C-alpha positions in Angstrom: 67.9 85.5 102.6 68.8 82.0 101.5 71.4 80.0 103.3 74.6 80.1 101.4 75.3 77.3 98.8 78.9 78.3 98.7 81.4 75.4 98.4 78.6 72.9 97.5 79.0 71.1 94.2 76.6 71.1 91.2 76.7 69.1 88.0 75.0 70.9 85.1 74.4 68.9 82.0 73.9 70.4 78.6 75.8 73.4 79.9 77.6 74.6 76.9 74.9 77.0 75.6 71.4 78.4 76.1 69.6 77.7 79.3 72.3 75.2 80.5 75.0 77.9 80.1 72.9 80.3 82.1 72.3 77.8 84.9 76.0 77.0 85.1 76.9 80.7 85.3 74.3 81.4 88.0 75.5 78.6 90.2 79.1 79.8 89.8 78.0 83.3 90.9 76.4 81.7 93.9 79.8 80.2 94.9 79.2 76.6 94.1 81.7 74.3 92.5 80.4 73.7 89.0 81.0 70.7 86.8 80.2 71.9 83.3 79.1 69.0 81.2 78.7 68.9 77.4 79.3 66.5 74.6 82.1 68.8 73.5 85.0 69.2 75.9 86.2 72.4 74.2 82.7 74.0 74.6 82.5 72.9 78.2 86.0 74.3 78.9 85.1 77.6 77.4 82.1 77.9 79.8 84.2 76.7 82.8 86.9 79.3 82.0 84.2 82.0 81.9 82.8 81.0 85.3 86.2 80.9 87.0 88.4 78.8 89.3 85.4 77.1 90.9 84.3 75.4 87.6 85.7 72.7 85.4 84.7 70.9 82.3 83.7 67.3 81.5 82.7 65.8 78.2 79.9 63.2 78.3 76.9 61.9 76.3 74.5 61.7 79.2 72.2 59.4 77.3 74.8 56.7 78.1 74.9 55.1 81.5 78.7 54.7 81.7 79.2 58.4 80.8 76.8 59.5 83.6 78.8 57.4 86.1 82.1 58.9 84.8 80.6 62.4 85.2 79.7 61.8 88.8 83.1 60.2 89.5 84.8 63.2 88.1 82.8 65.6 90.3 83.6 63.6 93.4 87.3 63.4 92.5 87.6 67.1 91.9 85.3 68.5 94.6 84.6 65.7 97.1 80.8 65.5 96.6 77.8 66.1 94.5 75.1 68.2 96.1 73.0 69.4 93.2 72.2 68.0 89.8 70.8 70.3 87.1 69.7 67.8 84.4 69.3 70.2 81.5 70.6 68.3 78.5 68.1 68.4 75.7 67.6 68.8 71.9 64.6 69.9 69.9 65.0 69.0 66.2 61.8 69.5 64.2 60.1 66.7 62.3 56.4 66.1 61.6 55.1 62.6 62.5 54.7 61.4 59.0 58.3 62.3 58.2 59.8 61.2 61.6 61.9 58.1 61.6 62.2 55.7 64.6 65.8 56.8 64.9 64.7 60.4 65.1 62.2 59.7 67.8 64.6 57.5 69.8 67.4 60.0 69.6 65.2 62.8 71.2 63.9 60.5 73.9 67.4 59.2 74.8 68.9 62.7 74.9 66.0 64.4 76.8 64.3 61.7 78.9 66.7 58.8 79.3 69.5 61.2 80.3 67.3 62.5 83.1 66.9 59.0 84.5 70.5 58.1 84.0 72.0 61.2 85.5 69.6 61.0 88.5 70.5 57.4 89.1 74.2 58.2 88.9 74.1 60.9 91.6 72.0 58.9 94.1 74.8 57.0 95.9 76.6 60.2 96.7 73.5 62.1 97.7 72.2 59.3 99.8 75.5 59.1 101.7 75.3 62.8 102.4 71.7 62.7 103.4 71.1 65.7 101.1 70.5 66.3 97.5 68.7 68.6 95.0 67.8 67.4 91.5 66.3 69.9 89.1 65.1 68.8 85.6 64.7 71.2 82.7 61.3 70.3 81.2 59.1 72.6 79.1 55.6 73.9 78.6 55.7 72.0 75.3 54.4 68.5 76.0 53.1 68.9 79.6 50.8 71.8 78.7 51.0 72.8 75.1 51.9 71.3 71.7 53.7 72.5 68.6 53.8 70.9 65.1 57.0 69.1 64.5 57.9 68.6 68.1 55.9 65.5 69.0 59.0 63.6 70.1 60.3 66.6 72.1 56.8 67.0 73.7 56.7 63.3 74.7 60.2 63.5 76.2 59.3 66.6 78.3 56.0 65.2 79.5 57.9 62.0 80.3 60.3 63.8 82.5 57.5 64.9 84.8 56.1 61.4 85.1 59.6 60.2 86.1 60.0 63.1 88.5 56.8 62.4 90.5 57.6 58.8 91.3 61.3 59.7 91.8 60.2 62.3 94.4 58.5 59.6 96.4 61.4 57.2 96.2 64.0 59.7 97.2 62.3 61.7 99.9 63.4 59.5 102.8 67.0 60.1 101.8 66.7 63.8 102.0 66.8 64.3 98.3 64.3 66.5 96.4 63.6 66.5 92.7 61.6 69.2 90.9 61.3 70.7 87.4 61.3 74.0 85.7 59.1 74.4 82.7 60.3 77.2 80.4 58.2 78.9 77.8 59.9 80.7 74.9 63.3 81.7 76.1 65.7 83.8 74.1 68.6 81.5 73.3 70.8 80.5 70.4 68.1 77.9 69.6 65.6 80.6 68.8 68.0 82.5 66.5 67.3 79.9 63.7 63.6 80.5 64.0 63.9 84.0 62.7 63.0 87.5 63.9 59.4 87.2 62.7 58.9 84.1 64.8 60.5 85.8 67.8 58.2 88.8 67.4 55.1 86.6 67.1 56.0 84.7 70.2 56.7 87.8 72.2 53.3 89.2 71.1 51.6 86.1 72.4 53.0 86.5 75.9 51.2 88.7 78.5 54.5 90.2 79.7 55.2 91.0 76.0 58.8 89.6 75.9 60.6 86.4 75.5 62.2 85.0 78.6 65.9 85.2 79.4 68.2 82.4 80.5 68.5 84.2 83.9 64.7 83.8 84.4 65.2 80.0 84.3 68.6 79.9 86.1 67.2 81.8 89.1 64.4 79.3 89.5 66.8 76.4 89.3 69.0 78.0 91.9 66.0 78.4 94.2 65.1 74.7 94.0 68.7 73.9 95.0 68.5 75.8 98.3 68.0 74.3 101.7 65.0 76.6 102.1 63.3 74.7 99.2 63.7 71.5 101.1 59.9 70.9 101.6 59.3 71.2 97.9 59.6 68.0 95.9 57.9 66.5 92.8 56.7 69.9 91.7 56.9 72.0 88.6 57.4 75.7 88.1 56.1 77.3 84.8 58.3 80.2 83.7 56.7 81.6 80.6 55.6 85.2 81.2 52.0 84.0 81.3 52.2 82.4 77.9 49.9 79.6 78.6 47.2 81.7 80.2 45.2 83.5 77.4 42.3 81.6 75.9 43.0 83.3 72.5 44.8 86.3 71.1 41.7 88.3 71.8 42.6 88.1 75.5 45.7 90.2 74.8 44.1 92.9 72.8 
């Protein structure tokens, strides 16, 4: 069994829906104090209320440095510390390269990649003071392993997170802080609803386990990386995709 994380404090960014919502709920179930962070305070409050008395809401655009610092300050003021950062904030608008504007590209990079850097930087003083910290990034199989038309900016941001993580792991190790990443495949969230039932069925058929992943599949892995027992793991990735990247072709699943 894992040592209890009860009464430790986690910040979860992008926590109002999808994977972030699942992560926030899972940490709440494990007894941590949860700062639920979203651009929308109302959305964050709804999630926090669903978790219970050990959660509270904070509105922040984590692509901005001042907002990340305010987020950490709020966690310290409310709970006394920050022990875990689940840097989950991310967007995935679709645009092919020939149609993509510089603003489109920069917006995705700022939201997905710059936010990982800024939120990590903001928690460091508190974690270094405690001599303990767990940082978990939500990356993706798209970019580091696979590609998908229309998501070149998203893919670049997710691959970039892993490059950032590996050097950060070296820099932070002496302070007792680990940083790792989960790499989801196709997970059943609100984001997939807009892709349609046919897309979902096609994706499920391409996965050896023959189903889309759940937010709990990701949340449980993030929780593991946050434990003391995972303290000798840093700079690593965990692919959570039901085997999606394994087949050479559809013939392998026949």
